mmCIF file as gemmi writes it, N, C-alpha and C atoms, coordinates in Angstrom:
data_model
loop_
_atom_site.group_PDB
_atom_site.id
_atom_site.type_symbol
_atom_site.label_atom_id
_atom_site.label_alt_id
_atom_site.label_comp_id
_atom_site.label_asym_id
_atom_site.label_entity_id
_atom_site.label_seq_id
_atom_site.pdbx_PDB_ins_code
_atom_site.Cartn_x
_atom_site.Cartn_y
_atom_site.Cartn_z
_atom_site.occupancy
_atom_site.B_iso_or_equiv
_atom_site.pdbx_formal_charge
_atom_site.auth_seq_id
_atom_site.auth_asym_id
_atom_site.pdbx_PDB_model_num
ATOM 1 N N . MET Axp A 1 ? 92.37 87.855 97.711 1 0 ? 1 A 1
ATOM 2 C CA . MET Axp A 1 ? 93.761 87.744 97.308 1 0 ? 1 A 1
ATOM 3 C C . MET Axp A 1 ? 94.43 89.111 97.446 1 0 ? 1 A 1
ATOM 4 N N . ALA Axp A 2 ? 95.627 89.122 97.993 1 0 ? 2 A 1
ATOM 5 C CA . ALA Axp A 2 ? 96.404 90.35 98.121 1 0 ? 2 A 1
ATOM 6 C C . ALA Axp A 2 ? 96.892 90.789 96.745 1 0 ? 2 A 1
ATOM 7 N N . LYS Axp A 3 ? 97.06 92.075 96.592 1 0 ? 3 A 1
ATOM 8 C CA . LYS Axp A 3 ? 97.557 92.621 95.329 1 0 ? 3 A 1
ATOM 9 C C . LYS Axp A 3 ? 99.074 92.58 95.276 1 0 ? 3 A 1
ATOM 10 N N . SER Axp A 4 ? 99.589 92.519 94.076 1 0 ? 4 A 1
ATOM 11 C CA . SER Axp A 4 ? 100.999 92.761 93.848 1 0 ? 4 A 1
ATOM 12 C C . SER Axp A 4 ? 101.204 94.266 93.899 1 0 ? 4 A 1
ATOM 13 N N . VAL Axp A 5 ? 102.443 94.696 94.14 1 0 ? 5 A 1
ATOM 14 C CA . VAL Axp A 5 ? 102.77 96.117 94.123 1 0 ? 5 A 1
ATOM 15 C C . VAL Axp A 5 ? 103.884 96.315 93.107 1 0 ? 5 A 1
ATOM 16 N N . PHE Axp A 6 ? 103.641 97.222 92.157 1 0 ? 6 A 1
ATOM 17 C CA . PHE Axp A 6 ? 104.614 97.525 91.128 1 0 ? 6 A 1
ATOM 18 C C . PHE Axp A 6 ? 105.192 98.903 91.406 1 0 ? 6 A 1
ATOM 19 N N . TYR Axp A 7 ? 106.493 98.945 91.712 1 0 ? 7 A 1
ATOM 20 C CA . TYR Axp A 7 ? 107.184 100.201 91.977 1 0 ? 7 A 1
ATOM 21 C C . TYR Axp A 7 ? 107.949 100.622 90.73 1 0 ? 7 A 1
ATOM 22 N N . HIS Axp A 8 ? 107.859 101.914 90.397 1 0 ? 8 A 1
ATOM 23 C CA . HIS Axp A 8 ? 108.627 102.427 89.273 1 0 ? 8 A 1
ATOM 24 C C . HIS Axp A 8 ? 108.939 103.898 89.486 1 0 ? 8 A 1
ATOM 25 N N . ALA Axp A 9 ? 109.756 104.456 88.574 1 0 ? 9 A 1
ATOM 26 C CA . ALA Axp A 9 ? 110.193 105.836 88.707 1 0 ? 9 A 1
ATOM 27 C C . ALA Axp A 9 ? 109.757 106.71 87.539 1 0 ? 9 A 1
ATOM 28 N N . GLY Axp A 10 ? 108.957 106.171 86.642 1 0 ? 10 A 1
ATOM 29 C CA . GLY Axp A 10 ? 108.414 106.965 85.557 1 0 ? 10 A 1
ATOM 30 C C . GLY Axp A 10 ? 109.242 107.026 84.286 1 0 ? 10 A 1
ATOM 31 N N . CYS Axp A 11 ? 110.379 106.356 84.261 1 0 ? 11 A 1
ATOM 32 C CA . CYS Axp A 11 ? 111.211 106.361 83.063 1 0 ? 11 A 1
ATOM 33 C C . CYS Axp A 11 ? 110.547 105.503 81.969 1 0 ? 11 A 1
ATOM 34 N N . PRO Axp A 12 ? 111.001 105.623 80.715 1 0 ? 12 A 1
ATOM 35 C CA . PRO Axp A 12 ? 110.403 104.821 79.645 1 0 ? 12 A 1
ATOM 36 C C . PRO Axp A 12 ? 110.439 103.312 79.902 1 0 ? 12 A 1
ATOM 37 N N . VAL Axp A 13 ? 111.539 102.81 80.476 1 0 ? 13 A 1
ATOM 38 C CA . VAL Axp A 13 ? 111.627 101.38 80.802 1 0 ? 13 A 1
ATOM 39 C C . VAL Axp A 13 ? 110.525 101.007 81.794 1 0 ? 13 A 1
ATOM 40 N N . CYS Axp A 14 ? 110.329 101.861 82.804 1 0 ? 14 A 1
ATOM 41 C CA . CYS Axp A 14 ? 109.331 101.6 83.84 1 0 ? 14 A 1
ATOM 42 C C . CYS Axp A 14 ? 107.906 101.653 83.289 1 0 ? 14 A 1
ATOM 43 N N . ILE Axp A 15 ? 107.629 102.629 82.459 1 0 ? 15 A 1
ATOM 44 C CA . ILE Axp A 15 ? 106.292 102.774 81.889 1 0 ? 15 A 1
ATOM 45 C C . ILE Axp A 15 ? 105.958 101.583 81.001 1 0 ? 15 A 1
ATOM 46 N N . SER Axp A 16 ? 106.914 101.149 80.217 1 0 ? 16 A 1
ATOM 47 C CA . SER Axp A 16 ? 106.708 99.975 79.372 1 0 ? 16 A 1
ATOM 48 C C . SER Axp A 16 ? 106.437 98.734 80.218 1 0 ? 16 A 1
ATOM 49 N N . ALA Axp A 17 ? 107.238 98.557 81.273 1 0 ? 17 A 1
ATOM 50 C CA . ALA Axp A 17 ? 107.041 97.407 82.166 1 0 ? 17 A 1
ATOM 51 C C . ALA Axp A 17 ? 105.689 97.494 82.862 1 0 ? 17 A 1
ATOM 52 N N . GLU Axp A 18 ? 105.277 98.7 83.28 1 0 ? 18 A 1
ATOM 53 C CA . GLU Axp A 18 ? 103.971 98.877 83.922 1 0 ? 18 A 1
ATOM 54 C C . GLU Axp A 18 ? 102.851 98.406 83.005 1 0 ? 18 A 1
ATOM 55 N N . GLN Axp A 19 ? 102.901 98.817 81.746 1 0 ? 19 A 1
ATOM 56 C CA . GLN Axp A 19 ? 101.872 98.415 80.788 1 0 ? 19 A 1
ATOM 57 C C . GLN Axp A 19 ? 101.831 96.901 80.618 1 0 ? 19 A 1
ATOM 58 N N . ASP Axp A 20 ? 102.994 96.276 80.545 1 0 ? 20 A 1
ATOM 59 C CA . ASP Axp A 20 ? 103.054 94.822 80.397 1 0 ? 20 A 1
ATOM 60 C C . ASP Axp A 20 ? 102.542 94.1 81.637 1 0 ? 20 A 1
ATOM 61 N N . ILE Axp A 21 ? 102.909 94.589 82.819 1 0 ? 21 A 1
ATOM 62 C CA . ILE Axp A 21 ? 102.45 93.963 84.067 1 0 ? 21 A 1
ATOM 63 C C . ILE Axp A 21 ? 100.93 94.034 84.163 1 0 ? 21 A 1
ATOM 64 N N . ILE Axp A 22 ? 100.372 95.197 83.867 1 0 ? 22 A 1
ATOM 65 C CA . ILE Axp A 22 ? 98.917 95.347 83.922 1 0 ? 22 A 1
ATOM 66 C C . ILE Axp A 22 ? 98.245 94.421 82.917 1 0 ? 22 A 1
ATOM 67 N N . ALA Axp A 23 ? 98.811 94.308 81.718 1 0 ? 23 A 1
ATOM 68 C CA . ALA Axp A 23 ? 98.254 93.41 80.706 1 0 ? 23 A 1
ATOM 69 C C . ALA Axp A 23 ? 98.327 91.948 81.153 1 0 ? 23 A 1
ATOM 70 N N . LEU Axp A 24 ? 99.405 91.594 81.856 1 0 ? 24 A 1
ATOM 71 C CA . LEU Axp A 24 ? 99.589 90.203 82.292 1 0 ? 24 A 1
ATOM 72 C C . LEU Axp A 24 ? 98.721 89.812 83.48 1 0 ? 24 A 1
ATOM 73 N N . ILE Axp A 25 ? 98.671 90.663 84.502 1 0 ? 25 A 1
ATOM 74 C CA . ILE Axp A 25 ? 97.978 90.247 85.723 1 0 ? 25 A 1
ATOM 75 C C . ILE Axp A 25 ? 96.701 91.017 86.008 1 0 ? 25 A 1
ATOM 76 N N . GLY Axp A 26 ? 96.446 92.057 85.229 1 0 ? 26 A 1
ATOM 77 C CA . GLY Axp A 26 ? 95.201 92.795 85.378 1 0 ? 26 A 1
ATOM 78 C C . GLY Axp A 26 ? 95.324 93.966 86.329 1 0 ? 26 A 1
ATOM 79 N N . GLU Axp A 27 ? 94.689 95.057 85.95 1 0 ? 27 A 1
ATOM 80 C CA . GLU Axp A 27 ? 94.758 96.301 86.722 1 0 ? 27 A 1
ATOM 81 C C . GLU Axp A 27 ? 94.224 96.142 88.14 1 0 ? 27 A 1
ATOM 82 N N . ASP Axp A 28 ? 93.247 95.271 88.327 1 0 ? 28 A 1
ATOM 83 C CA . ASP Axp A 28 ? 92.664 95.071 89.656 1 0 ? 28 A 1
ATOM 84 C C . ASP Axp A 28 ? 93.566 94.274 90.594 1 0 ? 28 A 1
ATOM 85 N N . ASN Axp A 29 ? 94.616 93.662 90.036 1 0 ? 29 A 1
ATOM 86 C CA . ASN Axp A 29 ? 95.486 92.794 90.832 1 0 ? 29 A 1
ATOM 87 C C . ASN Axp A 29 ? 96.832 93.413 91.175 1 0 ? 29 A 1
ATOM 88 N N . VAL Axp A 30 ? 97.015 94.682 90.805 1 0 ? 30 A 1
ATOM 89 C CA . VAL Axp A 30 ? 98.31 95.327 91.056 1 0 ? 30 A 1
ATOM 90 C C . VAL Axp A 30 ? 98.104 96.779 91.487 1 0 ? 30 A 1
ATOM 91 N N . GLU Axp A 31 ? 98.86 97.171 92.498 1 0 ? 31 A 1
ATOM 92 C CA . GLU Axp A 31 ? 98.922 98.566 92.907 1 0 ? 31 A 1
ATOM 93 C C . GLU Axp A 31 ? 100.173 99.156 92.272 1 0 ? 31 A 1
ATOM 94 N N . VAL Axp A 32 ? 100.012 100.215 91.507 1 0 ? 32 A 1
ATOM 95 C CA . VAL Axp A 32 ? 101.136 100.858 90.844 1 0 ? 32 A 1
ATOM 96 C C . VAL Axp A 32 ? 101.579 102.049 91.688 1 0 ? 32 A 1
ATOM 97 N N . VAL Axp A 33 ? 102.874 102.072 92.028 1 0 ? 33 A 1
ATOM 98 C CA . VAL Axp A 33 ? 103.424 103.155 92.843 1 0 ? 33 A 1
ATOM 99 C C . VAL Axp A 33 ? 104.555 103.83 92.073 1 0 ? 33 A 1
ATOM 100 N N . HIS Axp A 34 ? 104.339 105.071 91.692 1 0 ? 34 A 1
ATOM 101 C CA . HIS Axp A 34 ? 105.35 105.885 91.009 1 0 ? 34 A 1
ATOM 102 C C . HIS Axp A 34 ? 106.156 106.572 92.111 1 0 ? 34 A 1
ATOM 103 N N . LEU Axp A 35 ? 107.371 106.101 92.341 1 0 ? 35 A 1
ATOM 104 C CA . LEU Axp A 35 ? 108.18 106.607 93.45 1 0 ? 35 A 1
ATOM 105 C C . LEU Axp A 35 ? 108.637 108.05 93.249 1 0 ? 35 A 1
ATOM 106 N N . GLY Axp A 36 ? 108.638 108.53 92.022 1 0 ? 36 A 1
ATOM 107 C CA . GLY Axp A 36 ? 108.955 109.925 91.79 1 0 ? 36 A 1
ATOM 108 C C . GLY Axp A 36 ? 107.852 110.841 92.299 1 0 ? 36 A 1
ATOM 109 N N . ASP Axp A 37 ? 106.615 110.349 92.238 1 0 ? 37 A 1
ATOM 110 C CA . ASP Axp A 37 ? 105.465 111.119 92.713 1 0 ? 37 A 1
ATOM 111 C C . ASP Axp A 37 ? 105.125 110.813 94.17 1 0 ? 37 A 1
ATOM 112 N N . ALA Axp A 38 ? 105.528 109.64 94.645 1 0 ? 38 A 1
ATOM 113 C CA . ALA Axp A 38 ? 105.192 109.204 96.007 1 0 ? 38 A 1
ATOM 114 C C . ALA Axp A 38 ? 106.477 108.883 96.765 1 0 ? 38 A 1
ATOM 115 N N . LYS Axp A 39 ? 107.29 109.921 96.995 1 0 ? 39 A 1
ATOM 116 C CA . LYS Axp A 39 ? 108.577 109.723 97.678 1 0 ? 39 A 1
ATOM 117 C C . LYS Axp A 39 ? 108.391 109.099 99.064 1 0 ? 39 A 1
ATOM 118 N N . ASP Axp A 40 ? 107.236 109.31 99.679 1 0 ? 40 A 1
ATOM 119 C CA . ASP Axp A 40 ? 106.97 108.734 101 1 0 ? 40 A 1
ATOM 120 C C . ASP Axp A 40 ? 106.854 107.21 100.962 1 0 ? 40 A 1
ATOM 121 N N . ARG Axp A 41 ? 106.769 106.63 99.779 1 0 ? 41 A 1
ATOM 122 C CA . ARG Axp A 41 ? 106.666 105.171 99.65 1 0 ? 41 A 1
ATOM 123 C C . ARG Axp A 41 ? 108.02 104.504 99.387 1 0 ? 41 A 1
ATOM 124 N N . ILE Axp A 42 ? 109.096 105.297 99.268 1 0 ? 42 A 1
ATOM 125 C CA . ILE Axp A 42 ? 110.417 104.718 99.008 1 0 ? 42 A 1
ATOM 126 C C . ILE Axp A 42 ? 110.821 103.777 100.137 1 0 ? 42 A 1
ATOM 127 N N . ALA Axp A 43 ? 110.569 104.155 101.37 1 0 ? 43 A 1
ATOM 128 C CA . ALA Axp A 43 ? 110.911 103.283 102.51 1 0 ? 43 A 1
ATOM 129 C C . ALA Axp A 43 ? 110.152 101.967 102.425 1 0 ? 43 A 1
ATOM 130 N N . ASP Axp A 44 ? 108.894 102 102.006 1 0 ? 44 A 1
ATOM 131 C CA . ASP Axp A 44 ? 108.116 100.765 101.827 1 0 ? 44 A 1
ATOM 132 C C . ASP Axp A 44 ? 108.794 99.85 100.81 1 0 ? 44 A 1
ATOM 133 N N . ALA Axp A 45 ? 109.23 100.454 99.695 1 0 ? 45 A 1
ATOM 134 C CA . ALA Axp A 45 ? 109.896 99.676 98.649 1 0 ? 45 A 1
ATOM 135 C C . ALA Axp A 45 ? 111.195 99.063 99.174 1 0 ? 45 A 1
ATOM 136 N N . GLU Axp A 46 ? 111.99 99.872 99.867 1 0 ? 46 A 1
ATOM 137 C CA . GLU Axp A 46 ? 113.25 99.359 100.42 1 0 ? 46 A 1
ATOM 138 C C . GLU Axp A 46 ? 112.999 98.251 101.425 1 0 ? 46 A 1
ATOM 139 N N . ASN Axp A 47 ? 112.024 98.435 102.295 1 0 ? 47 A 1
ATOM 140 C CA . ASN Axp A 47 ? 111.711 97.413 103.304 1 0 ? 47 A 1
ATOM 141 C C . ASN Axp A 47 ? 111.236 96.113 102.673 1 0 ? 47 A 1
ATOM 142 N N . ALA Axp A 48 ? 110.636 96.206 101.497 1 0 ? 48 A 1
ATOM 143 C CA . ALA Axp A 48 ? 110.178 95.008 100.789 1 0 ? 48 A 1
ATOM 144 C C . ALA Axp A 48 ? 111.318 94.316 100.047 1 0 ? 48 A 1
ATOM 145 N N . GLY Axp A 49 ? 112.478 94.999 99.926 1 0 ? 49 A 1
ATOM 146 C CA . GLY Axp A 49 ? 113.629 94.408 99.259 1 0 ? 49 A 1
ATOM 147 C C . GLY Axp A 49 ? 113.924 94.95 97.883 1 0 ? 49 A 1
ATOM 148 N N . VAL Axp A 50 ? 113.257 96.025 97.488 1 0 ? 50 A 1
ATOM 149 C CA . VAL Axp A 50 ? 113.489 96.618 96.171 1 0 ? 50 A 1
ATOM 150 C C . VAL Axp A 50 ? 114.871 97.275 96.153 1 0 ? 50 A 1
ATOM 151 N N . LYS Axp A 51 ? 115.669 96.897 95.165 1 0 ? 51 A 1
ATOM 152 C CA . LYS Axp A 51 ? 117.015 97.452 94.986 1 0 ? 51 A 1
ATOM 153 C C . LYS Axp A 51 ? 117.081 98.36 93.759 1 0 ? 51 A 1
ATOM 154 N N . SER Axp A 52 ? 116.184 98.126 92.809 1 0 ? 52 A 1
ATOM 155 C CA . SER Axp A 52 ? 116.111 98.94 91.598 1 0 ? 52 A 1
ATOM 156 C C . SER Axp A 52 ? 114.681 98.889 91.08 1 0 ? 52 A 1
ATOM 157 N N . VAL Axp A 53 ? 114.354 99.861 90.254 1 0 ? 53 A 1
ATOM 158 C CA . VAL Axp A 53 ? 113.036 99.882 89.638 1 0 ? 53 A 1
ATOM 159 C C . VAL Axp A 53 ? 113.201 99.798 88.125 1 0 ? 53 A 1
ATOM 160 N N . PRO Axp A 54 ? 112.229 99.222 87.461 1 0 ? 54 A 1
ATOM 161 C CA . PRO Axp A 54 ? 110.953 98.732 87.947 1 0 ? 54 A 1
ATOM 162 C C . PRO Axp A 54 ? 111.088 97.416 88.706 1 0 ? 54 A 1
ATOM 163 N N . ALA Axp A 55 ? 110.205 97.248 89.677 1 0 ? 55 A 1
ATOM 164 C CA . ALA Axp A 55 ? 110.186 96.022 90.469 1 0 ? 55 A 1
ATOM 165 C C . ALA Axp A 55 ? 108.746 95.688 90.853 1 0 ? 55 A 1
ATOM 166 N N . LEU Axp A 56 ? 108.468 94.413 90.909 1 0 ? 56 A 1
ATOM 167 C CA . LEU Axp A 56 ? 107.145 93.925 91.288 1 0 ? 56 A 1
ATOM 168 C C . LEU Axp A 56 ? 107.276 93.109 92.558 1 0 ? 56 A 1
ATOM 169 N N . ILE Axp A 57 ? 106.464 93.449 93.555 1 0 ? 57 A 1
ATOM 170 C CA . ILE Axp A 57 ? 106.389 92.66 94.779 1 0 ? 57 A 1
ATOM 171 C C . ILE Axp A 57 ? 105.165 91.764 94.634 1 0 ? 57 A 1
ATOM 172 N N . THR Axp A 58 ? 105.358 90.461 94.718 1 0 ? 58 A 1
ATOM 173 C CA . THR Axp A 58 ? 104.24 89.531 94.578 1 0 ? 58 A 1
ATOM 174 C C . THR Axp A 58 ? 103.445 89.476 95.889 1 0 ? 58 A 1
ATOM 175 N N . PRO Axp A 59 ? 102.233 88.936 95.843 1 0 ? 59 A 1
ATOM 176 C CA . PRO Axp A 59 ? 101.447 88.829 97.071 1 0 ? 59 A 1
ATOM 177 C C . PRO Axp A 59 ? 102.131 88.009 98.175 1 0 ? 59 A 1
ATOM 178 N N . THR Axp A 60 ? 103.072 87.142 97.808 1 0 ? 60 A 1
ATOM 179 C CA . THR Axp A 60 ? 103.793 86.355 98.803 1 0 ? 60 A 1
ATOM 180 C C . THR Axp A 60 ? 105.059 87.046 99.3 1 0 ? 60 A 1
ATOM 181 N N . GLY Axp A 61 ? 105.338 88.261 98.77 1 0 ? 61 A 1
ATOM 182 C CA . GLY Axp A 61 ? 106.484 89.028 99.233 1 0 ? 61 A 1
ATOM 183 C C . GLY Axp A 61 ? 107.747 88.876 98.41 1 0 ? 61 A 1
ATOM 184 N N . ASN Axp A 62 ? 107.705 88.1 97.338 1 0 ? 62 A 1
ATOM 185 C CA . ASN Axp A 62 ? 108.879 87.975 96.475 1 0 ? 62 A 1
ATOM 186 C C . ASN Axp A 62 ? 109.087 89.262 95.69 1 0 ? 62 A 1
ATOM 187 N N . VAL Axp A 63 ? 110.336 89.643 95.513 1 0 ? 63 A 1
ATOM 188 C CA . VAL Axp A 63 ? 110.682 90.84 94.748 1 0 ? 63 A 1
ATOM 189 C C . VAL Axp A 63 ? 111.168 90.404 93.373 1 0 ? 63 A 1
ATOM 190 N N . LEU Axp A 64 ? 110.494 90.893 92.345 1 0 ? 64 A 1
ATOM 191 C CA . LEU Axp A 64 ? 110.896 90.601 90.976 1 0 ? 64 A 1
ATOM 192 C C . LEU Axp A 64 ? 111.418 91.89 90.361 1 0 ? 64 A 1
ATOM 193 N N . HIS Axp A 65 ? 112.741 91.972 90.208 1 0 ? 65 A 1
ATOM 194 C CA . HIS Axp A 65 ? 113.34 93.147 89.572 1 0 ? 65 A 1
ATOM 195 C C . HIS Axp A 65 ? 113.238 92.941 88.069 1 0 ? 65 A 1
ATOM 196 N N . ILE Axp A 66 ? 112.629 93.917 87.402 1 0 ? 66 A 1
ATOM 197 C CA . ILE Axp A 66 ? 112.321 93.797 85.982 1 0 ? 66 A 1
ATOM 198 C C . ILE Axp A 66 ? 113.199 94.755 85.204 1 0 ? 66 A 1
ATOM 199 N N . ASN Axp A 67 ? 114.001 94.206 84.271 1 0 ? 67 A 1
ATOM 200 C CA . ASN Axp A 67 ? 114.879 95.032 83.47 1 0 ? 67 A 1
ATOM 201 C C . ASN Axp A 67 ? 115.697 95.914 84.406 1 0 ? 67 A 1
ATOM 202 N N . TYR Axp A 68 ? 116.022 97.109 84.016 1 0 ? 68 A 1
ATOM 203 C CA . TYR Axp A 68 ? 116.724 98.028 84.909 1 0 ? 68 A 1
ATOM 204 C C . TYR Axp A 68 ? 116.456 99.444 84.448 1 0 ? 68 A 1
ATOM 205 N N . GLY Axp A 69 ? 115.835 100.211 85.315 1 0 ? 69 A 1
ATOM 206 C CA . GLY Axp A 69 ? 115.566 101.615 85.023 1 0 ? 69 A 1
ATOM 207 C C . GLY Axp A 69 ? 116.433 102.517 85.862 1 0 ? 69 A 1
ATOM 208 N N . ALA Axp A 70 ? 116.416 102.286 87.192 1 0 ? 70 A 1
ATOM 209 C CA . ALA Axp A 70 ? 117.198 103.109 88.115 1 0 ? 70 A 1
ATOM 210 C C . ALA Axp A 70 ? 117.359 102.369 89.431 1 0 ? 70 A 1
ATOM 211 N N . SER Axp A 71 ? 118.475 102.634 90.109 1 0 ? 71 A 1
ATOM 212 C CA . SER Axp A 71 ? 118.661 102.059 91.435 1 0 ? 71 A 1
ATOM 213 C C . SER Axp A 71 ? 117.758 102.801 92.416 1 0 ? 71 A 1
ATOM 214 N N . ILE Axp A 72 ? 117.458 102.205 93.55 1 0 ? 72 A 1
ATOM 215 C CA . ILE Axp A 72 ? 116.63 102.861 94.55 1 0 ? 72 A 1
ATOM 216 C C . ILE Axp A 72 ? 117.345 104.117 95.076 1 0 ? 72 A 1
ATOM 217 N N . ASP Axp A 73 ? 118.678 104.102 95.104 1 0 ? 73 A 1
ATOM 218 C CA . ASP Axp A 73 ? 119.434 105.294 95.525 1 0 ? 73 A 1
ATOM 219 C C . ASP Axp A 73 ? 119.243 106.45 94.542 1 0 ? 73 A 1
ATOM 220 N N . GLU Axp A 74 ? 119.173 106.136 93.254 1 0 ? 74 A 1
ATOM 221 C CA . GLU Axp A 74 ? 118.927 107.185 92.261 1 0 ? 74 A 1
ATOM 222 C C . GLU Axp A 74 ? 117.523 107.772 92.417 1 0 ? 74 A 1
ATOM 223 N N . VAL Axp A 75 ? 116.571 106.929 92.776 1 0 ? 75 A 1
ATOM 224 C CA . VAL Axp A 75 ? 115.197 107.394 92.978 1 0 ? 75 A 1
ATOM 225 C C . VAL Axp A 75 ? 115.122 108.316 94.182 1 0 ? 75 A 1
ATOM 226 N N . LYS Axp A 76 ? 115.901 108.011 95.222 1 0 ? 76 A 1
ATOM 227 C CA . LYS Axp A 76 ? 115.904 108.831 96.441 1 0 ? 76 A 1
ATOM 228 C C . LYS Axp A 76 ? 116.495 110.223 96.213 1 0 ? 76 A 1
ATOM 229 N N . ALA Axp A 77 ? 117.402 110.324 95.252 1 0 ? 77 A 1
ATOM 230 C CA . ALA Axp A 77 ? 118.106 111.596 95.005 1 0 ? 77 A 1
ATOM 231 C C . ALA Axp A 77 ? 117.2 112.684 94.447 1 0 ? 77 A 1
């Protein structure tokens, strides 16, 4: 099974969502990408359809925007 990918920017909203996602689907089933630390992955997030973080990409490619921490443009800045 393919992993989900959880993109975030490290803000309190994102960290809280990360903890909940891991609790819900398990650490082995999700790749966590901190876009503040991995700026080279921002294009991957945009190409997947991420408009704001935190966001979860499901194994089928659906984008689930969770709450609202920051727009992808704010992360790029």
